[in-house]
C-alpha positions in Angstrom: -15.6 -105.4 -49.7 -15.4 -102.6 -52.2 -12.7 -100.9 -50.3 -9.1 -101.8 -51.2 -7.6 -100.9 -47.8 -5.0 -103.5 -46.9 -3.3 -101.6 -44.1 -5.0 -99.6 -41.5 -2.0 -97.2 -41.0 -2.4 -97.4 -37.2 1.2 -96.7 -36.5 0.5 -93.0 -36.4 -2.3 -93.2 -33.8 -1.2 -92.3 -30.4 -2.3 -90.8 -27.1 -0.8 -87.4 -28.0 -2.9 -86.7 -31.1 -4.9 -83.5 -31.1 -8.6 -83.4 -31.5 -11.5 -85.3 -30.0 -10.6 -88.5 -28.2 -11.0 -91.6 -30.4 -13.7 -93.9 -28.8 -14.8 -96.0 -31.8 -12.8 -97.3 -34.7 -14.7 -99.2 -37.5 -12.4 -100.9 -40.0 -15.0 -103.4 -41.3 -15.4 -104.5 -45.0 -11.9 -103.9 -46.1 -9.0 -106.3 -47.0 -7.1 -106.1 -43.7 -5.0 -109.0 -42.7 -3.2 -107.3 -39.7 -3.9 -104.7 -37.0 -0.2 -103.8 -36.7 0.0 -100.7 -34.5 -3.4 -100.9 -32.9 -1.7 -101.3 -29.5 -0.7 -97.7 -29.9 -4.3 -96.5 -30.1 -5.3 -93.9 -27.5 -6.6 -95.3 -24.2 -9.9 -93.7 -25.0 -10.7 -96.4 -27.6 -13.6 -98.5 -26.3 -15.1 -100.0 -29.5 -13.3 -101.8 -32.4 -15.0 -103.3 -35.4 -13.0 -105.4 -37.8 -15.7 -107.5 -39.5 -15.4 -108.9 -43.0 -11.7 -108.5 -43.6 -9.0 -111.0 -44.8 -7.5 -112.2 -41.6 -5.9 -115.6 -41.6 -4.8 -115.4 -38.0 -6.2 -113.6 -35.0 -4.6 -110.2 -34.3 -3.4 -110.6 -30.8 -2.5 -106.9 -30.5 -6.1 -106.4 -29.6 -5.4 -107.8 -26.1 -3.2 -104.7 -25.4 -6.4 -102.5 -25.6 -7.2 -102.7 -22.0 -10.2 -100.4 -22.0 -11.9 -102.0 -24.9 -15.6 -102.6 -24.2 -16.8 -103.8 -27.6 -14.9 -106.0 -30.1 -16.6 -107.2 -33.3 -14.6 -109.7 -35.3 -17.0 -111.5 -37.6 -16.9 -112.9 -41.1 -13.2 -113.4 -41.3 -13.4 -116.8 -43.0 -9.6 -117.3 -43.2 -9.4 -118.0 -39.4 -8.7 -121.6 -38.4 -7.3 -121.7 -34.9 -8.3 -122.1 -31.3 -10.2 -119.2 -29.7 -7.6 -117.1 -27.8 -7.8 -117.6 -24.0 -6.8 -114.0 -23.5 -10.5 -113.0 -24.0 -11.0 -114.1 -20.4 -8.6 -111.5 -19.2 -10.2 -108.5 -20.9 -11.9 -107.1 -17.8 -13.7 -104.2 -19.5 -15.1 -106.2 -22.4 -18.9 -106.2 -22.4 -19.7 -107.1 -26.0 -17.8 -109.7 -28.1 -19.0 -110.8 -31.5 -17.1 -113.6 -33.2 -19.5 -115.3 -35.5 -18.6 -116.7 -39.0 -15.0 -117.4 -38.2 -13.2 -120.7 -38.0 -12.4 -120.7 -34.3 -12.1 -124.0 -32.5 -12.1 -124.9 -28.8 -14.1 -123.4 -25.9 -15.1 -120.0 -24.7 -12.7 -118.8 -22.0 
């Protein structure tokens, strides 16, 4: 956690950005507590890593990423809530890593 990034600045990411399509976004080992704006990511985004950050609640904006195939959300020790049931609705999700969090409940 040597980075001091506290905001991912995701509000500027959109479908119309020039350049290669964004497929993988790795925001691990920072000090993020929010993913505000991630729902505006291009529809080409298939993989998102947000391990080892400072989340105290789960970023529900992730559920708006309908084409997401891989989601890694590990080592966010501030989480203490039930596992969101919306994971069961993510039809394209193939790889989900959630270890070392404080989730409770059952897997949807």
